C-alpha positions in Angstrom: 0.0 0.0 0.0 1.3 3.4 -0.9 0.9 6.0 1.8 0.1 9.6 0.9 1.6 12.6 2.7 -0.9 14.2 5.1 -0.8 18.0 4.9 -2.8 20.0 7.4 -5.3 22.6 6.2 -4.0 26.2 6.5 -6.2 28.7 8.1 -9.7 29.0 6.6 -8.5 28.2 3.0 -11.3 26.3 1.4 -10.5 22.6 0.8 -9.7 21.8 -2.9 -12.5 20.1 -4.9 -12.4 16.4 -4.7 -11.9 14.7 -8.2 -15.0 13.0 -9.5 -15.5 10.0 -11.8 -16.2 12.4 -14.6 -12.7 13.9 -14.0 -11.2 10.4 -14.2 -13.1 9.7 -17.4 -11.8 12.9 -19.1 -8.2 12.2 -17.9 -8.3 8.6 -19.1 -10.2 9.3 -22.4 -12.9 6.8 -21.6 -16.6 6.8 -20.9 -18.1 7.6 -17.4 -19.7 4.1 -17.5 -16.2 2.5 -18.0 -14.9 4.4 -15.0 -17.9 3.3 -12.9 -17.3 -0.3 -13.8 -13.7 -0.2 -12.8 -14.3 1.7 -9.6 -17.1 -0.7 -8.6 -14.9 -3.8 -9.6 -17.4 -5.0 -12.2 -16.3 -7.6 -14.7 -16.1 -7.4 -18.5 -13.7 -4.4 -18.7 -10.8 -5.0 -21.0 -7.4 -5.1 -19.3 -5.9 -2.1 -21.2 -9.0 0.1 -20.4 -8.8 -1.0 -16.7 -5.2 -0.1 -16.5 -5.8 3.3 -18.2 -8.6 4.1 -15.7 -6.5 3.0 -12.7 -3.6 5.2 -13.9 -6.0 8.2 -14.1 -7.3 7.4 -10.6 -3.8 7.4 -9.2 -2.8 10.6 -11.0 -5.8 12.5 -9.8 -6.0 11.0 -6.3 -9.6 10.0 -6.9 -11.3 8.2 -3.9 -14.7 6.5 -4.2 -17.4 8.0 -2.1 -18.3 4.8 -0.2 -21.5 6.3 1.2 -22.8 7.2 -2.2 -21.9 3.8 -3.6 -23.8 2.1 -0.8 -26.9 4.3 -1.2 -26.8 3.6 -5.0 -27.0 -0.1 -4.1 -29.9 0.5 -1.8 -27.8 0.0 1.3 -27.7 2.3 4.4 -25.0 4.8 5.3 -21.6 3.3 5.9 -20.9 2.8 9.6 -17.4 2.2 11.0 -16.8 0.9 14.5 -13.8 2.0 16.6 -12.9 -0.2 19.6 -10.2 1.2 21.9 -8.6 0.3 25.2 -9.5 3.4 27.2 -11.2 6.5 26.0 -9.8 8.4 29.0 -6.3 7.9 27.6 -5.2 10.9 25.4 -3.9 8.6 22.7 -7.4 7.1 22.4 -9.2 10.5 22.3 -6.8 11.8 19.6 -7.2 8.6 17.6 -11.0 8.8 17.8 -11.0 12.4 16.5 -8.7 11.5 13.7 -10.7 8.4 12.6 -13.9 10.4 12.7 -12.3 13.1 10.5 -11.0 10.5 8.0 -14.3 8.7 7.9 -16.2 12.0 7.3 -14.4 12.3 3.9 -16.4 9.3 2.9 -19.6 10.5 4.5 -19.4 7.6 6.9 -20.5 7.4 10.5 -18.3 6.3 13.4 -19.4 4.6 16.6 -17.0 4.2 19.5 -16.5 1.7 22.2 -13.9 1.3 25.0 -13.2 -2.0 26.7 -11.5 -0.3 29.6 -8.5 -2.7 29.6 -10.7 -5.7 30.0 -10.2 -8.2 27.1 -13.5 -9.9 27.8 -15.3 -6.7 27.2 -13.3 -6.1 24.0 -14.9 -9.3 22.5 -18.4 -8.3 23.6 -18.0 -4.9 22.0 -16.8 -6.3 18.7 -19.5 -8.9 18.5 -22.2 -6.5 19.6 -21.2 -4.0 16.9 -21.1 -6.7 14.3 -24.6 -7.9 15.4 -26.0 -4.4 15.2 -24.9 -3.9 11.6 -21.6 -2.0 11.9 -20.0 -2.5 8.5 -16.3 -2.7 9.4 -14.1 -2.1 12.5 -10.9 -0.4 13.5 -9.6 -2.1 16.7 -6.8 -1.2 19.1 -6.4 -4.8 20.3 -5.7 -6.0 23.8 -3.0 -8.6 24.6 -5.6 -11.4 24.6 -5.8 -14.1 21.9 -7.8 -12.9 18.9 -8.0 -16.2 17.1 -11.8 -16.2 17.6 -12.1 -13.4 15.0 -11.2 -16.0 12.3 -14.7 -17.3 12.9 -16.2 -14.0 11.6 -15.0 -13.8 8.0 -17.7 -11.4 7.1 -16.4 -8.7 9.5 -13.8 -6.4 7.9 -11.3 -5.4 10.6 -8.2 -3.3 10.6 -6.0 -3.2 13.8 -4.2 -0.1 14.9 -1.1 0.4 17.1 -0.7 -3.3 17.9 -0.6 -6.7 16.2 -3.6 -8.9 17.4 -2.2 -12.0 19.1 -3.4 -15.3 17.6 -4.6 -13.8 14.3 -2.2 -14.7 11.5 -4.0 -12.9 8.7 -4.9 -9.3 9.6 -4.5 -5.8 8.2 -2.5 -3.7 10.7 -1.4 -0.1 11.0 1.6 0.2 13.3 3.9 2.9 14.5 7.7 2.3 14.0 7.9 1.3 17.7 11.3 -0.3 17.7 12.9 2.7 16.0 11.2 5.0 18.5 12.5 3.0 21.5 15.9 2.9 20.0 15.9 6.7 19.3 14.7 7.6 22.8 17.5 5.4 24.4 20.2 6.6 22.0 19.2 10.2 22.9 19.8 9.5 26.6 23.0 7.6 26.0 24.4 10.5 24.0 23.9 12.7 27.0 26.2 10.4 29.1 23.5 8.2 30.8 24.3 4.6 31.4 21.7 3.6 34.0 18.6 4.1 32.0 15.3 2.7 33.5 12.5 1.4 31.3 8.9 1.9 32.5 6.5 0.0 30.3 3.0 -1.3 29.9 2.0 -5.0 29.3 4.9 -6.4 27.2 2.4 -8.9 25.7 1.4 -5.9 23.5 3.4 -5.8 20.3 3.9 -2.0 20.6 5.3 -2.3 24.1 7.5 -5.2 23.2 8.9 -3.5 20.2 9.7 -0.3 22.1 11.5 -2.3 24.7 13.4 -4.1 22.0 14.5 -0.7 20.6 15.7 0.2 24.2 17.7 -3.0 24.5 19.1 -2.7 21.0 20.4 0.8 21.7 22.0 -0.2 25.0 23.7 -3.2 23.4 25.0 -1.1 20.5 26.6 1.3 23.1 28.1 -1.5 25.0 25.9 -1.0 28.0 24.5 -4.1 29.7 20.7 -4.0 30.3 20.1 -4.0 34.1 16.8 -5.9 34.7 16.5 -4.2 38.1 15.8 -1.0 36.2 13.0 -2.5 34.1 9.4 -2.0 35.1 6.7 -4.0 33.3 2.9 -4.1 33.4 2.1 -0.7 34.9 -0.9 1.0 33.4 -1.8 4.0 35.6 0.3 7.1 36.4 -0.1 6.5 40.2 1.5 3.0 39.8 4.3 4.5 37.7 4.8 7.1 40.5 5.3 4.3 43.0 7.7 2.4 40.8 9.8 5.5 39.9 10.1 6.4 43.6 11.2 2.8 44.3 13.8 3.0 41.6 15.2 6.3 42.8 15.5 4.9 46.3 17.9 2.1 45.1 21.5 2.2 46.2 22.4 2.8 42.6 19.4 4.6 41.1 18.9 5.3 37.5 19.9 8.6 36.1 17.4 8.5 33.2 14.0 7.0 32.3 12.4 5.9 29.1 8.6 5.7 29.4 6.9 3.6 26.7 3.6 5.6 26.8 2.1 8.9 27.8 0.7 7.6 31.0 4.1 6.4 32.2 5.6 9.8 31.3 2.9 11.6 33.4 3.6 9.2 36.3 7.3 10.1 36.1 6.4 13.8 36.3 4.2 13.2 39.3 7.0 11.2 41.1 9.6 13.9 40.5 7.5 16.7 42.0 8.5 15.6 45.5 12.1 14.5 44.7 15.4 16.4 44.9 16.8 14.4 42.0 16.5 15.6 38.4 16.9 12.5 36.2 16.5 12.8 32.5 13.4 11.2 30.8 11.9 10.6 27.4 8.3 9.6 26.8 6.7 7.7 23.9 3.5 9.6 22.7 3.1 13.3 22.8 0.5 14.7 25.2 -1.1 18.0 26.1 1.1 20.4 28.1 4.2 18.4 27.4 5.9 21.6 26.3 4.6 23.6 29.2 6.6 21.9 32.0 10.0 23.1 33.0 11.8 21.4 31.5 9.5 20.4 28.6 9.0 16.7 28.1 11.1 15.2 25.4 9.0 12.7 23.5 8.8 10.3 20.6 5.8 11.5 18.6 4.0 10.6 15.3 1.2 11.9 13.1 -2.0 10.4 14.5 -3.9 11.7 11.5 -1.7 9.6 9.3 -2.3 6.6 11.6 -6.1 7.1 11.3 -6.2 7.8 7.5 -4.1 4.7 6.8 -6.5 2.5 8.9 -9.6 4.0 7.1 -8.0 3.5 3.7 -7.3 -0.2 4.4 -10.9 -0.7 5.6 -12.4 0.9 2.5 -10.0 -0.7 0.0 -10.0 -4.4 1.0 -7.4 -6.8 -0.5 -7.1 -10.6 -0.6 -3.7 -10.6 1.3 -3.1 -9.1 4.7 -1.3 -5.7 4.7 0.9 -4.0 7.2 1.5 -0.2 7.2 4.1 1.3 9.4 3.8 5.0 10.4 7.1 6.8 11.1 8.0 8.4 14.4 10.3 11.3 15.4 12.0 12.4 18.6 11.2 15.9 19.8 13.7 17.4 22.2 12.2 19.8 24.8 14.6 19.6 27.7 13.8 16.6 29.9 15.8 14.2 27.7 18.8 16.5 27.6 19.5 16.7 31.3 23.0 15.3 32.0 23.7 12.6 34.7 24.7 14.0 38.1 
């Protein structure tokens, strides 16, 4: 799958007119009916004509209006389901807004559900949405086995942020998590830190596992042995992170820096340091509101959540016989916390 660059709208400039099938027909030098047959995947279109139309579609950036196509077939408005871990998490709320914006370009509706970190509820949500006529789903999967979804071949699903365990064939949109973990750790190593703690979520999640792999890869490349006493796993809430950070800082040989694998862990580190005299360096994964307001600002690994959402919606609306995997790039943003030197 070819990913398109996502460019934000500037000010109140009106959005450019979306190309139509008529535009494609003119560009390809064919009839509107031929374009319609190609777009709707109808048979009996000669291969040279099909290739000419597809080339025009690519050149113009034409995208089928799925809602209009459904209504033309007598179907209802396209409805997408979005199932997430926890709507209270800023990542989830940003993803929900981005998915809704991407879906609106196809005049599709989005319904949301949060399984609140309970895998049993995740399955109930997915099956309930399917039973109530939701056409296709975007799921941020839990660490539970998802093999049961193979029994629902009629349900089109794209997974975001994590690979679904137990499901060999799945469309997935991921962040470049390993690269992000490596970049965060290399950034701290370059400032002279050698005792770098890792504060992570459930390492049964592919995203957490890959970020930790990046952390270990960077340490090994620098000739620094990973100290398992400085690795915290399975903490979900900021208050738990606060407790673990306090425990680590009270060690006889405490860490001088932290890498937090999600925004909640970064917030927990901030809370722990409010009452501490130490000033360890720290880098978080996921940007979050007010990250640049603290003193020092929070250095983070960030990404374009709009690109994440658009990629997922594009996979949903353009099904393919083989499973696809899209990787969204990440970047490190230095704001001060990751640049603090060791004592």
